[in-house]
N, C-alpha and C positions, 0 to 999 in steps of 0.2 A: 657727376658723379652724385649731385645732391637727387636730383631726381630717380637715378637708380635704386640710392638708398629709400627714396619714396615707394618705389616701386615693389622694394622687395617686404619694407616694414605693412605697407598698403595688402598684398597678398597673405603674409601671416595672419594679419587681423583680420580677415575676411574668412581665412579659413578655419582658424581653432579659436577666435574671440583673446578678447584680454585678459579675460581670465585665466586661460591655460598657455598666455604668450609668455611668462617666465619657468614653467615648468619644460614648456619645448626648448628653450632655450637653456634649460640646465643637462636637458637630456640631448639636445645638439653639440656643447661644450664638450661631454664625456663619449659621445659615439666619435664627433670628431676627431677628439684628441688621439684616440686608439686607432682610428683611420688614420691620420697623419703620419702618427709613429710606425703602423707596418709598411707605408710609402718610404719613410726613410731607411726603414730598415732593409728594404728590396733594394733602393738606391743604391746602398752599402754594396750591399751584394752583388750589384748589377756591376757596380764600377772595379769589384774585385774578377769577374768574369771578363769584361772588356779588356784586363790589363792580361788577364790569363792568355786570351782568343787571339789580341789585337787585331778585332775585326777593319781597321780602318787604317788609311795610308799614313806611314809615319811624315813628320812635319808638316802633316796640312789637317788643320784644325776641320772636325766634320762638324756638319751644321747641327743645330740644337735638335731639331724631330731626330733625327739618326742618334744622338747622344742619348737623348729622351728615349730612343726605343730600345736601344742598347743594353740603358743602363734599368731604367723603369719594366721593362718587359722580361729582359735576363733576370733579372733580381727578384722578379715575381715568379719566374720559373722554375728559380734555383729553390726558392723558399718550399714550393710547392713539391717538389722532389725531396729535400730534404724532411721536410714534415710527414710526407708520405712514408719515408724509410723508415723513421723516427715511429711512424703509427703502429705501423707496422712488428716493431721491437718491441712495442711496448715503452718506448723511451719519452714517450712526449708527457711531462708530467711539469708545472707550474717552474722547476728551478730549469730546465732543458729548456724552456720555453724563452725564460728570461736570457739565459746565455746566449739562443738563437738572436735575439733582439740586439741584448748588448754589440753583441760583435757585429752585428749589421750596421747601428746606428753608429758605433767607433769608425768602421771604414767609411762612412757617409761624411761625418764629420771631419774624419782626416783627408779625405779626397774632394771633399767641395766647401769652399767659401759660402757660406749660405750670402754673405753681402753682395757677392758677384754674382750669383744666380737668380738673384730678382730682378737685377737691371737687365741680363740677358733674358731672360723669357718678356718680361716690357719689350724690349727691342725686338725679338723675334715677334711677337703679336699686340700690337693694339689695337685691342676691336674698337671700330667706330662707337661712337654714343650711342646712337639711335639702336641699332641693333644690339647692344651689349644690354642698354633698358629693358627691351622687351625680353631677351633672354633671359634676364637674372629671374622673372616669374617663374620659368616652366623649372628652374636648378630650384628654385626654392620649393615649387610644388616637389621634385622627386626626394629633396632632402627631407621635407617632413612627410611623406608617405612612408619613408624610410622608418621614421621613427613611428609609426602604429604597429601594431601587433598582426602578423603574418596571421590571413583571416577575416580581417574586417574589408581590406581594401581589395579592389578590380575584379569586377564579375567576367571580365575577360578571359580571368585567369582562374575562374571558379574560386576565386576571392582564395588565391594563393595554392592552389592545391595539392603543386608538387612541390613547395618549401615545406609545406607539414608535412605530406607523405614521405618523401627522402631526401630532400636538400638541405634540411635543419634535422628531421630523424632520424638519417643514417648516421650523421657525426654526432647524434644524439647518444646512438645506442654503442655508439663506439667509445664515448665517454662512459658512459655507464661501465663497459667491460676492460676501458683501461688501455686498450689498444683498437688500432685495425683490423676486425674480426671479419669471417664470413657471414652473411645473414640468411639462409635460405628460405625468411618468407619474405625477405624484400629482393626484390631480383635488382632491382636499382643500385643497392649495395656489391654491384661486383662489375658496375661500370667505374672509369678511371677515375671520375670523382675529384681532380687534381684541387678546383677550390673547395669543396668539401673539405680536403684535407686541411686549408685555412682555417674553416670555421669551427673544425675539431680543435685546432690549435687556439682559436678566437674562445672556446669553450673551458679550452683548459687552463686560460691565463684571467680568464674572466671568474670559474669557477663553478659554471653548472651552465646549459645548453639555453634555458629561458634567460638568463643572466648575460648570455651571450646573442641573443639572436639580434637584436638592434643592432649592434658592431658589426654581426654577419650582412645585416642589409645595407649600412652604411658602407661595407667596404664593396658590396657590388656596384651600391649608387656613383660611388665614388671612379670604377671603373667606366661606369658609362660617362663620367665625366671626363676623366683620363682622355678616355677615346674619343670624343670631343675637342678637348686640347689639340691631341695631335695632329687630327685630319686638320685643324682651323692654323696650328703651326704651319705641317706639310704645303698643304696648299699656298697659305703665304709665303714661303720659299721659294716653293716654284713659279708662282706667277709676281715675285716681286710687289705686291698688292696687299695691303694688312685688311683692305676693307673684303677683298676674294677671301682670306683665311676666317674673318669673323663671321661672314655668310654661311659658307661652308661645314662650322663650328655650332652658330645659332641653330641651322635648319636642324642639327642634329639632336641638339638638345631640347627643338619645340618639337620633333616629334611625338606624337603620344604612347606609341609603343617604347621611347625611352624612359618615360615616367611608369607608364605601368608594371614593364618586366624591371628596369633597373631598379627600382624601389623594395624589388622580391628575395628573397636572399636564394637567388637563382644561380646560373653558371654562362650565359647567354651573354652577357657584357665582359665577361674573361674572354669569350672565343672573341668575341669583335674587338676587343683591346689588342692581343694576342696577334690576332689577325693583321692589325693594322700596323703592329710593330712589326711582322714579317716585312710586310709590304714598303713599309719608309726602308728598311732596312737593304732588302735588295734592290729598291729603287736608288740608293743612295751609293753603294760602289760592289764591283766583282769579290771583296773579298772576305764577303761574312755570310759563306753556303752554310757554313756548320751553326754558328750562331740562330741565321733564320732558320736551319731546320730545327735547333732547339726552342724556339718559338710556336713553329710549327707543330711541334711534337706535343706541346704545352698545352697549346689550343685543342689538340685533339685529344685531350687528356680532359682539357673541362669538360666539353662535348662531341663526341665522336662523330657528329656533322662536320666537322673542323677537318677531314679526312678531304670531302670537296668543296667547302667555303672556304678554305684555309692552304689545305697543304697541294691542292692541285692546281690552282692559281700561281701560287707561288714557283712549285715544279716548274709550269712552263714558260714561266719568267724567267726563271734562271737559265733555261733551257735556250729562250730567243735570245736572252741576254751575252751568254758566252757562247751561242753556236754548238747550241746542243754539247757542252764539256761534261764528259765524263770524271772528271774529276769534282768539278766543282757540284753536279749532281748526287755522285757521291757522297760527299761532304754532306751536302744538307739531308738526304737522308737517313745517313749517320748520327745525325742530330735529331732528325725526327723518332729514330730508333730509341736512340736513350732517354728521350725525355718520358717513352712510353714504357719502357724496359720495368720500371717496378711494377705498374699494374698487368704488362704481362705474365713476369713473374708468378705476383701475388695470385692470379687467376687459373696459371696453371698447376699451381702447389693445391691450390681449393678444388678446382672442378676437372684438371685434366684436361682443357681447354683456355689458353690464354687472351681468347678474345669472346669467350664469356657473357652475357648471355646471344651474342652474335654467335654466326658460322657455326651451328647447329652440328654441321656434318663432322665438327672432330670431335664433339661431345657433349649430353644434353646436362651434365651433373646429375643434380637430385630433381631434375625436371621429366615428367611423361611426355608422352606424347602430344596429350591434350595441351597441356601449359607451352611445349613449344608453338602448336596451333594456334594459341591464344595471341601470344608474342608476337607471330609472323603477322596474323589481322592487325593486331594493334598499329604495326611499325609499316606494315606494307602498302605500297605508293597504292590508293584507291582509283579503280577507275579505268579508261583506256589510255593511250599517251595521250591523245589531243584532248579529253577531258582534264585530265592531269596540266598538260600547258595553258589549260583554259583559268585553272581554279586560282588563278592569279588573280582573277577580277573579283571571286567573293572573298579572297582566302588571303589578299594584297590590297586592292582598292579598296576596297568596299570593308574589311578587317577594322575594329576596332584599335589595333596598337598604328595602324596608318591614317590617310586621310584621304580622299581625291584630290585635294587644293595640293598635298605635298606632293604627289605622283605629276602633277602638272607641274609644279616648280622644276621637279627634277629633271624632269622629260625635255622642258622648255630650255633649262642650263645646258644639259647634254647638247641638246642640237644647236645651241649658241655657241659652244666650246670648240665642237666640231668644225662649225664654220671657219673659227679663226683659225690661219694659217700656225702663229707660233702656238697655240694650244692643240691643236688637233693629237700629235703623238700622245701627251699625255688623257687626254680626252677619249682615244681612241683605246687607249690601256683600261680606262676606266670603266668603258663601254664591254670591252672584250672580259673584265675581272665579273663584272654586274651579270653579264651575258652565261659565263661558265656556272656562278652561282644557283643563277636561275632556272638554268636545265638541269644541276644538280638537285635543287629543291623539288622539279616537279617530276625528275625520274627516278630518284633515290630515297626522298623522305615520304611522310602520310600528307605533304603539304600543311601544315598548321600554319598559322599567321605569324604564330612566333618565331618558326624557322626560316621565315623571308628575311629575317631581321639584317642580317648581314649582308644583305645588297644595299640596303641603304648606307656603308660608307663608303665605298666607291660612286653612290650618285651625289651625297654631299660634296664630296672634292668637283664632280664634274661640274656643281652648281657654280661652287669659287670658278673653276675654270672660266667658266660661263658668264660668269659676272663681270670679269676683266673685259669681255668682248661688249658686252652692256654699257660699260664705262667709256670704253674708246667709241661706241657707235652713237651714244648721244653727248655730245658736246654742249650744250646750252647747260646751265644751271638749274633752269626750271624742269629741265627734261628730267638733270640727274636726280633733283628732289623727288620728282616723282616719281622716277625707282625707288629710290629711299623707301618712299612712303608706302609705294606697294608691297615691298618686303616688308616693314612692318607690320603692315595690314595682314598680309600671313600668316606673320608668325603669331601675332596677337590672338589669329582665327583661330592655331591650333592651340595655343595656350588656354582660351576660353574654352574651348572644347575638352579639353583634358579637363580642367578645371571644373567644369559639371560634372563629370564623371568623376571627380573628386569629391564632389561635395552629394551626387546621387548616391554612389556605395556607402559613404560614411552615416546615410541617413538609413541606411537599410532594415536595421533595428532598430525597434520604435523605442523613444525616447533617450534615446544616445546619440553623441554626435562625435565630431573627431576633436573636441576637447576635451569629452571625459574620457578618451583611449589615451589623450596626452596626459591625464592626470593620473588616470588608473590603469597601464597598458594589460593588466592581468583581467580586464573586465572578458573578455573574449574566453579568455580560459575559464573562469568561473562559469559561462553560459554555458559549457560543455561537461564540466565535469565542476558541480557546486562542493565546496569545502568538504561539506559531509561527506562524502564520498569519495575523496582524494585518497584514502587510505584502502579502498575496494582494488580487485584485482579484477581488469575488465577483461573480455573478448570480444572482441570486435568484429563483426559480421557487414561485407558490402562499407565496407570503412577502414580504408587505409591513411587517414589522418591522425597520425598516434601522439603528435608532437604535445599535445598538452594533457594529453591521458597519462596517470600514473607510470611510472619507470615499473618496467614488468609486466603491462598492459601486451598483451597475445592480440597479433593481428597478420593478415597476409595480403601482398598485393592480387590482385586476380589472375594473376600468372604463374601463382602455385597451388598447389591442391593445399585446401586447409584443414586445421586441425578437428574444426566441425564437424568436416564432411568423412574425415577418416572415421570419427569417434560413431558418427554415425551409423556408418557401414558397419564397423568391428560392433557394433550395439544391437546390427539389422533392426534399425529403425525404432528399436524399443524406447521411448521415451526417460521412463524410469530411470533405464540405465543409462542413456547419456548424462543425465542430468548427477546421476552416482559416477560416470569417468568425468565430469566437467568438475565436481568438487575437489576428487582424487587430484585434479592436478593444480588445483587450490583457486579455480575461477571459482570469483561473487558474483558476478552480474555480467550478462551480456546486453550489449548495446548496437542496435541493430538499425542500418540506415537503409530504409527500404526507397528512397529516392535511388540510394547509389549502385543498391542491387539491382532493381529495375534497369539503371542506365548501362551497368555492366552489363548484363544478362543480354542487353540487344546488340550491344556493338563487341566487346573482346568476348566475352564467356563468363562464366561464372557455376563454382559447383552446383549443381543442382538440388543438392539436398540443405542450399542454405533457401528457405520459402516459409512463404504465411502459414501454411498449414504446418509445415513440423514444428515450428515456433508456439503455434497454438496449441499443439499434442504435447508440448513441454509444459504450458500452463494446465494443461489437465493432469498433469504428472507431478504438480506441487511449486513449479517455479511460480511465482509472484512477480505481477505487473506494476512497478512502478510509475504513474503518470505524472509525469514530470514535463512531456514534451508533445505539442499542439498538433492539431493535422493526421494524426497519425502516420507521422512519415520516421518518425525514430521511436522504436520500444526500448524501453531498458526492463532488463528483465532480472530479478534475484535468483539466483541456484543454489545457494546456501542460507544456512539460519541466520536471521538479524534485522 
């Protein structure tokens, strides 16, 4: 254990340096405490849900993995549904958030003796020391990255573009409005956004969006760690080998995508965690159909791709397990529907289409045909079927979120597990789930690398299963030592690869490094909006990353017709008239990101009125250019006096 502590401290010193270590520890204490309290609250609600549904056989103590899936997963799903309903009613206030937390914590304390929980967890999974030591470094990197402000790290994710554009921005606008409201300028606000309702609750509890953004990132990172824990414990229980469990969990946390995606305020790790909970419950017994459906529905509510990544494999598993029992499949479907009901009902009320922005045949709401075409172009599977199936090479094997060595280890572990008679059924199930997920990814998504992450979970379990076969085949101590050395070398390679990306990304802004962002997290905000401009009202063109801009900033995603385009057409392209219209709307500054304008025009499409010629015409009509940005890629134009 002393060696593990050395690895942790060395990783922190290398990443942030001694001068910023104290600041990071303070931030970690605050955000870690918030995350632990939220999980304890979820555990309490999950306990109440378990008692109400009684998904386990009476008189038989369930395995730790099944109980963890039911209580942690079920409680998280209940919290999401409760926050969604309260947010729609305008009832998420500090007092109600405190009451929700108090009830959950009370239920957790009443049902669980903390003194007995820790020994049970240690007994369920004693990670072998070499794996734990090597896995400690990527865990530290994950939590450290979650303590840096979004917009700094991970060029593979365009520096957290989606977090700045909607995962945090949509709940920020709900916070400003005091309730969950439709956002016609941000299409993503019509998605279910289950995890984002918890982000909204955290913003209420912490007093503001920027005050809560690190808590949101830590919550998402904790979902990655919870997924690793569940995979490890479940594998250890199925194999009777703690080493196998340790291998499965360590391989998950060492994956580069776990650090890259898990440290951002996204929703992918919620999909993976709830999907793993669903699988564990289905494998545990035949009475958990409704609860498994509730978790699968919550997973879909976190990310719509859960339909293919979670619900489809789960329904197939129930059908095979029960012999096509209509009752069990019906209970599963009822759970899915109940979890999705708040989203379907509010979208039907807002747009007339419960699935908007999907299923446009049911209604386009405020969209034009052009908007619908842009959405479909952005999210349609690219190329032919053969090209989509082959895209696993470029968007999977070679993608920054993965690594060729990781895929080799996964396939080797799966092959070993399939050769072992005692492991073959579980290995075949893992292969089938991964296969269904891969086919869904290739056939029904736009084959982004991040969307392939759910395939990782069954493959990590398969590697754990294969590890037991490797141990059985290698009888000599020297051979087993060589196997451990090889595994630790693989984990070290993946960790070093990720650490190099971390260092590269934190040094992209000249003169700044990770330690600077730890000491002053709002350097990235001030770089976009200098303090002297914080009282201005912005209109963003070709830019949807609105989180760091002042409240009331006008913007739109590429799928909506923007206010600038409408105004340009209303004023018949008269620059002076456009400036007058902007001033009448209270706009004082135009912020134009030409890099993003050019990218969107070549991919999804963008309002043609947003052009360099039209913006130059505004300057000839009286708009003043504020030259604070280099390379002529970002323009800042003042449209009113000052």
